[in-house]
N, C-alpha and C positions, 0 to 999 in steps of 0.2 A: 775931649775925649772921653770916650762913654764911663758910666757908673761903673768899678770893680761889682763883681759877682763871687769874686775870693772872699775867703774869710781873714779880713781886714790885708794886712800889706803883709804877715807871715801864714807859709803853707805848711802845716806840720807835716811830716813823712806818713804818706798813703792818702793823706786827704784828697788830693788829686790826682789818684788814679781813674783811669779812665780808658774803654778800648783796647786793654789788654796790656797797656804801658804801666809800669810804676808809678810815672807821673807823665801828667800832659796838661802844660800852661800852654794856653793859643791867645792870641790877643783879645779874642773875644771874652776868654775867663778871667785874663787879667785885666781887662778894662781898658784895655789901651788899644794901639794900632799896627804895632810892627814886630814886638821880638814875642819868640817862643821857644819853649824847651821840653821835650821829654824821657822822659829814660827808659831802656827798655833791657827786662832780663829774659834770656833764652837758655835751655836748660839744654843739654848736651844732646845735639843732633839737630835741633830746634830751628826754624826758620819763619821771618814775617814779611812781609809784603804790605805796602801801603803806598797810598800816592803823596807828592808832595805838596800839591795843589798851587797856592798861589806865593810859595816861601822857600828859597833854596834853605838848605838844610845839610850839616855835617853828620857825619856818623863819626864819634869820639868814643873808644874802647875805655871803660873804666877800670874793668879788669875781664882779662880774657883778649880771643883773637875772634876774626871773624869774616867771611866773604861778603863784599858788599856790590850786588847786579843792578846795573840802571844801563839803560839807550843798550842794550846789547853786548855791555862788556863787564867784566868781572874783575874785583880788586882783591886781593888778600891783603888784609890789614893782621900786623903781627901783635899790637895793643901789646897787654904789661899785666905784670901781677896783682896790682893795683895802682890807686892813683899817688901813692909814695915813694915807688918805685920808678920815678922819672916819667919824660914826658912821652907822650905815644904819638906812631903814626894815627892818620885817618883819611875819610873820604868826602869830599864835594859831590854834593847831588845836586841838580838844579831845579826848578821850579817846574810845575807842568812834567813830571816824571813819575815811573812809578819804579820802587826802589824795594828789592831784596835782600835781607840781613840775615845771613846763617853763619851758625858757629858749632864746629865738632863738638868741641869739650865745652859750651857753654860759657857764657859770661854776661855782663852787664852793660852796657852801651848809653851812652848819652846822646842826644840828637838836638843839639842846638840849630835854630832856625831864625829866619828874618822874612817877614815880606818883602818882594822884590820888582823889578821892573826887568830887568834884562835875564836871559836865559843862557848863562854860562855851560861850559862844558864839565861833563863829570870827570873827575880826577881824584887821583891817590896823591897825598902828601906825606913822603919819609919822615921819619922822625928826627933825620940827620938834618933836615932842613926848619927844623922847629928850633925857636933863636930861646933859648934860656936866658934871663936875665934874672940878675940878684939884686934886690933894691932897699934902699933905707939902709938904716946901720944898729948897733945895739940893739934893743930890745924893739927896733920897728923894722929889724933884718926879716927880710921875705924872698921867696922866689916866685917870678914870673913866667908860664911857659905862653910865651908870645905868638900862639900856635893860629891864629887867624885874627890878625892884627892889622891894620892897614897898611905898615908897612911890609908885611912878610908874606901875606896870600891877599890872592885877589877873589874877591868876591863883590857883588852888586851892591849890599847893604849889610850883611851881617859883619858884627863885630865880636870877639870871644877870646879870652885868655884862660889860666887857671892860676890860681894865686895859692902858693902852699907855706905854709906856716909855722914854725919851731913852736912845740909848748911852751908859755909864758910870754909869747913874742903879741906885737899888734900889728895887722895889716890894714891897709885903707886909712892909713894914715899920714899925714894930717887928714883930717874930714874935709871933702871933696864934693864936688857937683857938676853935674852936667844936666841941667834944665830949660837952658836958653841959647837960642843961637847968637853968636858974634862972633867976632876977629879972632878969639879966645875963648871960645866957649860952645860945645856943641849939643844938642837936645838929643839925648839918647835914653830909651826907656832902658831899664838893665835889671837882669835877675841875678840872684846869687842862689846858686845852688852849694851847700854843703856836705862833705863828708869827714865824720873827725877820726882820729885813730883811737883803737882800744888802748887800755891801761890793764894791768894787772887783775884789776875788781870789775871790769868791764867796758861797756861803750865809754867814750870819751864826750867832752861838752865844750864849748864854746859860745862866745856870746856875739851879737851883731848890734851896731847903733845907727838909728836913721833919723835926721831931726828937720826939722819947718828951716826952709830957706824963704826968700822974700816972694811972698805971693804966694805960696806953697804952702800948707798943713799937712804935716807928718808925723809922726812920733812911735819909734819903734824901739824899745831893749828887749830883745828878746833872747834868752837859751837856744843854742841852735845845738843839732845833733846830726847824725848820718840820715840822709833823705829830706831834711828840711829846706826850703825856700826861702827867701824872701824879694819880695817886689817892692822895684824900686821906679816910679815912676817921676820923680822928684824929689828935692831935699838933698841937703846935706847927707852923707854917709860913708860910715867910720865912727870909731876903726870896728874892724872884726878882731874880737880878741881869742886866742889862744889860751886856753886856762893850762897852768904849769903841769907838764905830764902827760899833754895831749896836743898831739900834732892838727892843725885843721887844714883841710883842702876847699877851696871853694871855686866853682864854673861861673865865670861871669859871661852874659850872653846880653849884647845892647845892640840896638838899632833905633832909630830915629828917621824923622821927617824930610833932613837937609836933602839937598842934592849932591853934597859931596861927601862920600864913608870917610869920616876924622872922628876921631877920639882927643877933643880936647877939653880939659878939665879947668876945673878954677878951686883954688884951695878957700876954707874958710879962714879969712884974714887972722882970727883970733886966733887961728893956730898954725899959720902956714910958717912959722917962724923956726919950728921943729926941723924942717927940712936943712936950715942953717947947721942944725947941731951937729950933724952926721959927719959932717968933713971932719972932726975929731974922735968917732967911733970907727971899731972896727966892726965889719960885716959881721955877724952871728957863724960860727967854725963848723954850726951843724949844719949848713948850707954846702952844696945844694943837694938836694934829697937824689936819691937813687944812686949816688956816688958808689956807694958799694959794689951796686951791679956792673958797674960798666970801668972799675978798674983793672 
């Protein structure tokens, strides 16, 4: 693994803006080999064209709608008001392609990516086919939009999902890792991109913890706000803490060197017992997010 060129494992909003993107994390800038993420804001009527190179890429609306053109086809993404309004449809763009994203009303779009070998077809995934999982219980209740996990969507290397945590709850808990290849664990580089709901007094906040696993030295305990990113090349990660009063969203982007596209994790044995405690707790009634828009 190459030495990282970002400022530590925490990238503050705006610090990785480049080439007209609000955020641009590449394997080179992260100091690893596979995972990438960009965030693109378009003004009303604006469009942007770029090449995907050696990486498969998704166009995932964070706020707003758009059209995506590639390989002579155009698909329309309905998008959403914001990340707390429920899951979104998205487009898959293959490697070695030119892609154009245009937005009549403007919006903000996440572009998770992963270096890959196969060139798959350009296609649209409707929101109705995005599995929504309510995970954990009690104050560990959270919502996971499994839009690009191995079981829900075909890709060559990329694994991506969204996690939404009500204020006062913990996600990525118990702490877990995926930094070695085995029958029970996948080696995956991971990006956490955060958005935090505002409160009456202004922008909200959360916290992220990452700590050393055997053979891997890493130590992050950071306040996170909208637009911040935490890079996780290895190590135990969790919890992600939503401060009371402020819901937290994070987008996970993962890829690794294995021939199998799999997402297998190992819990920190000191905290794995927490999963058993969920059997006698209820799921937080504030979940799922976006319920009021679909009822």
